[in-house]
matplotlib code that plots the C-alpha trace (Angstrom):
import matplotlib.pyplot as plt

x = [14.6, 15.9, 13.7, 15.1, 18.3, 17.1, 17.4, 20.9, 21.6, 20.7, 22.1, 26.0, 24.9, 24.4, 27.2, 29.3, 28.1, 29.6, 32.9, 31.2, 29.5, 32.6, 34.6, 31.9, 32.5, 35.5, 35.9, 33.1, 35.1, 38.3, 36.3, 35.4, 38.7, 40.5, 38.0, 39.1, 35.1, 36.6, 37.9, 34.5, 32.2, 30.8, 31.6, 34.0, 31.0, 28.7, 26.9, 26.3, 22.4, 21.3, 23.2, 25.4, 22.4, 23.8, 22.3, 23.9, 25.9, 25.7, 26.4, 24.1, 24.9, 23.0, 24.8, 23.2, 24.3, 23.0, 20.6, 22.4, 26.0, 24.3, 27.2, 28.9, 27.0, 29.9, 31.4, 28.0, 29.4, 32.4, 31.2, 28.7, 31.7, 32.6, 29.5, 27.9, 24.4, 23.8, 20.5, 19.7, 16.5, 15.5, 14.4, 13.7, 15.7, 13.5, 15.7, 15.4, 15.4, 16.8, 14.8, 15.3, 11.4, 8.4, 6.9, 9.8, 8.1, 5.8, 2.1, 1.8, 5.1, 8.9, 10.0, 11.4, 9.8, 11.1, 12.6, 13.0, 15.9, 15.7, 18.7, 20.0, 19.9, 22.3, 21.9, 25.3, 25.0, 28.5, 29.2, 30.8, 32.9, 34.3, 34.9, 36.8, 38.7, 39.8, 40.1, 42.7, 44.7, 45.2, 46.4, 48.6, 50.6, 50.8, 52.0, 55.3, 58.3, 61.0, 64.4, 67.4, 69.8, 68.2, 67.1, 70.8, 71.9, 69.3, 70.7, 73.7, 72.6, 71.7, 68.1, 66.4, 67.8, 66.2, 63.1, 63.1, 65.2, 62.8, 63.5, 66.0, 68.0, 67.7, 69.4, 71.6, 74.6, 76.4, 76.2, 79.4, 80.4, 80.5, 82.2, 84.9, 85.9, 88.6, 87.5, 88.4, 92.1, 92.1, 92.9, 91.0, 93.5, 93.5]
y = [-22.8, -21.8, -23.7, -21.7, -20.8, -17.3, -17.2, -19.0, -16.2, -13.6, -15.1, -15.4, -10.9, -10.2, -12.1, -10.4, -6.7, -7.4, -7.9, -8.9, -11.5, -12.7, -12.9, -15.3, -17.4, -17.6, -18.3, -21.1, -22.5, -23.0, -24.6, -27.2, -27.7, -27.5, -30.6, -32.3, -33.0, -32.5, -36.1, -37.4, -38.1, -35.4, -32.8, -30.7, -30.6, -28.4, -25.4, -22.4, -22.2, -19.8, -17.5, -17.1, -16.0, -14.1, -15.3, -13.9, -17.4, -19.3, -18.6, -20.8, -21.8, -24.0, -26.1, -27.8, -31.5, -33.3, -35.6, -38.8, -37.1, -37.1, -35.9, -38.4, -38.1, -38.8, -35.5, -34.3, -36.1, -34.9, -31.1, -32.4, -33.5, -29.9, -28.2, -27.9, -28.9, -30.3, -30.8, -33.1, -32.6, -33.4, -30.7, -29.7, -27.1, -25.1, -24.2, -22.7, -25.2, -25.2, -23.4, -25.9, -25.4, -23.2, -25.6, -24.7, -21.6, -21.2, -21.0, -17.2, -15.7, -15.6, -17.2, -20.5, -23.5, -24.4, -28.1, -29.2, -32.1, -33.4, -31.7, -32.6, -29.4, -29.2, -26.7, -26.4, -23.7, -23.2, -21.8, -18.5, -19.6, -22.2, -19.8, -17.5, -20.2, -21.9, -18.3, -17.4, -20.6, -20.2, -16.4, -17.7, -20.5, -17.3, -14.7, -16.9, -16.3, -19.1, -17.5, -19.3, -19.2, -21.0, -23.4, -23.7, -23.9, -26.8, -29.0, -28.3, -29.6, -32.8, -31.8, -33.2, -36.8, -36.5, -36.7, -40.3, -41.8, -44.4, -43.4, -45.8, -45.0, -40.9, -42.5, -45.1, -42.9, -39.9, -36.9, -36.6, -33.0, -34.6, -37.7, -35.7, -33.2, -33.9, -34.5, -32.1, -32.4, -33.8, -31.1, -28.1, -26.3, -24.2]
z = [-34.7, -37.9, -40.1, -43.8, -45.3, -45.1, -41.2, -41.0, -43.4, -41.5, -38.6, -39.9, -41.4, -37.9, -36.4, -38.9, -37.6, -34.1, -32.9, -29.8, -31.6, -33.7, -30.1, -28.2, -31.4, -30.8, -27.5, -28.8, -30.8, -28.3, -26.0, -28.3, -29.3, -26.1, -25.6, -28.5, -29.8, -33.1, -32.9, -32.6, -35.9, -37.7, -35.1, -37.9, -40.1, -38.0, -38.9, -37.3, -37.8, -34.4, -31.7, -30.3, -27.2, -24.3, -20.8, -17.6, -17.0, -20.6, -23.8, -26.2, -29.8, -32.2, -34.7, -37.7, -39.7, -42.7, -41.0, -42.5, -40.3, -36.9, -34.6, -32.1, -29.2, -27.5, -28.0, -26.5, -22.9, -23.1, -23.2, -20.5, -17.8, -18.1, -17.5, -20.6, -22.0, -25.6, -26.8, -29.8, -32.4, -35.4, -38.2, -41.7, -43.3, -46.5, -48.9, -52.8, -55.1, -58.4, -61.6, -64.2, -65.8, -65.5, -62.5, -60.6, -59.7, -56.4, -58.3, -59.5, -58.2, -60.0, -57.0, -56.4, -54.9, -51.5, -51.2, -47.5, -46.3, -42.4, -40.6, -36.9, -34.5, -31.7, -29.3, -27.0, -24.5, -22.6, -19.2, -19.6, -17.0, -18.6, -21.6, -19.0, -17.4, -21.6, -22.9, -19.2, -20.0, -23.8, -22.6, -20.3, -23.0, -25.2, -23.2, -21.6, -22.9, -22.9, -21.8, -24.5, -21.5, -19.0, -21.4, -22.8, -19.1, -18.3, -21.3, -20.6, -17.4, -18.0, -16.7, -19.8, -19.5, -15.3, -16.7, -18.5, -15.3, -12.6, -9.0, -8.7, -11.7, -10.5, -7.1, -7.9, -9.9, -8.2, -10.8, -13.5, -11.7, -8.1, -9.0, -10.8, -7.6, -5.3, -1.6, 0.8, 2.8, 6.3, 8.5, 6.7, 4.6, 1.7]

ax = plt.figure().add_subplot(projection="3d")
ax.plot(x, y, z, "-o")
ax.set_aspect("equal")
plt.show()
């Protein structure tokens, strides 16, 4: 996995070099958002360290969190309910220490020593079908148009009020328009 900061930077650079990777990550994020995974502790703070990796039916990304901020496993369970596979792994991230004195350099080089911090790596594998379904749903909502005239007619007819009535209330009272109309004359004359 990504065991150094350089690997994380290289992965980010590779993502920006291709439009398809960026679009896949947007679809990936849409899934996390639509399934309300961000409501669970620490899921919002994850950083992408590897991926997206494409398989025939799946897309896999690996995210990193500080060791003290492990993402809530309830989020992983919710993803699993939709066919995703989530794996947690403890790891160590190497990073260059801040150089303050000559002893902070690696022996015989001008490179800083490497520090290590514990992290959580969470690998999320999402079915491509789920990505397509959620993307299709958002495109359908985005492309819907609302006819203002139909909306005004619905409000004038009181259709918005029918939504709040119980079954007893809906059938008990006649509509105001029906009560105001005169009854037809006997004999059928016009």
